[in-house]
C-alpha positions in Angstrom: 10.0 -10.4 -12.7 8.8 -8.9 -10.7 8.0 -9.0 -6.6 5.5 -6.3 -5.2 4.5 -6.6 -1.4 2.3 -4.0 0.5 3.7 -1.8 3.9 2.5 1.3 5.3 5.0 3.7 6.2 4.9 7.6 7.7 5.3 10.4 5.6 6.3 13.7 7.6 5.4 17.0 5.4 7.0 20.4 6.4 5.4 23.2 5.8 6.8 26.6 6.0 7.3 29.6 8.1 4.3 31.5 8.4 1.8 28.0 8.4 0.1 28.0 12.5 -0.2 25.5 14.5 -3.8 26.1 14.5 -4.5 25.9 10.6 -3.6 22.9 10.2 -5.4 21.5 13.1 -8.7 23.1 11.8 -8.4 21.6 8.4 -7.6 18.3 9.8 -11.0 18.0 11.9 -12.6 19.3 8.8 -12.2 16.4 7.4 -9.0 17.6 4.6 -6.1 15.0 3.5 -2.5 16.0 4.8 -1.3 15.7 0.9 -4.3 18.1 0.3 -3.2 20.5 2.8 0.5 20.5 2.1 -0.3 21.0 -1.8 -1.6 24.5 -0.3 0.7 25.5 0.9 3.5 24.2 -1.3 5.8 22.4 1.9 8.0 19.6 1.6 7.9 15.3 1.8 10.2 12.9 2.8 9.5 9.2 3.2 9.7 7.6 6.6 11.2 4.3 4.4 12.7 3.5 8.8 9.0 3.4 9.7 7.7 0.9 7.3 5.7 -2.6 8.0 5.0 -5.0 6.2 1.2 -5.1 5.6 -0.3 -8.5 7.0 -3.0 -10.5 4.9 -5.3 -10.1 7.4 -5.0 -5.6 8.0 -5.3 -6.1 4.5 -8.8 -7.8 4.2 -7.7 -11.4 2.8 -6.7 -8.9 -0.2 -2.9 -9.6 -1.4 0.0 -8.3 0.4 2.3 -10.1 -2.7 2.5 -10.4 -5.8 4.6 -11.7 -8.2 5.1 -9.8 -11.7 6.0 -10.9 -14.7 5.8 -8.9 -18.4 3.7 -9.6 -20.7 4.3 -10.1 -24.0 2.6 -6.4 -24.8 4.7 -4.3 -21.8 2.0 -4.7 -19.2 3.2 -6.1 -15.8 0.2 -9.4 -14.9 0.5 -10.6 -11.4 1.0 -14.9 -11.6 0.6 -15.4 -8.0 -0.5 -13.9 -5.2 -0.8 -14.3 -1.6 -4.8 -13.3 -1.4 -7.0 -15.5 0.8 -8.5 -15.9 -2.2 -5.4 -17.8 -3.7 -4.8 -19.7 -1.1 -8.5 -21.1 -0.9 -7.5 -21.7 -4.0 -4.4 -23.7 -4.0 -4.9 -25.6 -1.2 -8.5 -26.8 -3.4 -6.0 -27.4 -6.5 -4.0 -30.0 -3.8 -7.0 -31.7 -2.6 -7.7 -32.5 -6.4 -3.9 -33.5 -6.6 -4.0 -36.0 -3.8 -7.3 -38.0 -5.0 -5.6 -38.7 -8.1 
């Protein structure tokens, strides 16, 4: 069993000598993604884990940010619980049904 949770974090891309700041900024302003630019220059990447921040349901448009995963008989992981707004509404609905009985 596993818990998966959603976070945001900063990534550092270290460019080799010879790549100018003007070139990088120009590409970013044209809409290129940092990863695309870094891959073109054989850069080093560092995931800055100290900047990790938990993503809330509100920031994720009500989609799950925490999932409990369980391995199936076929060896796949499947979600057996999540904290999405949709799942929370189902839980509240089930609680109401139980309370009425």
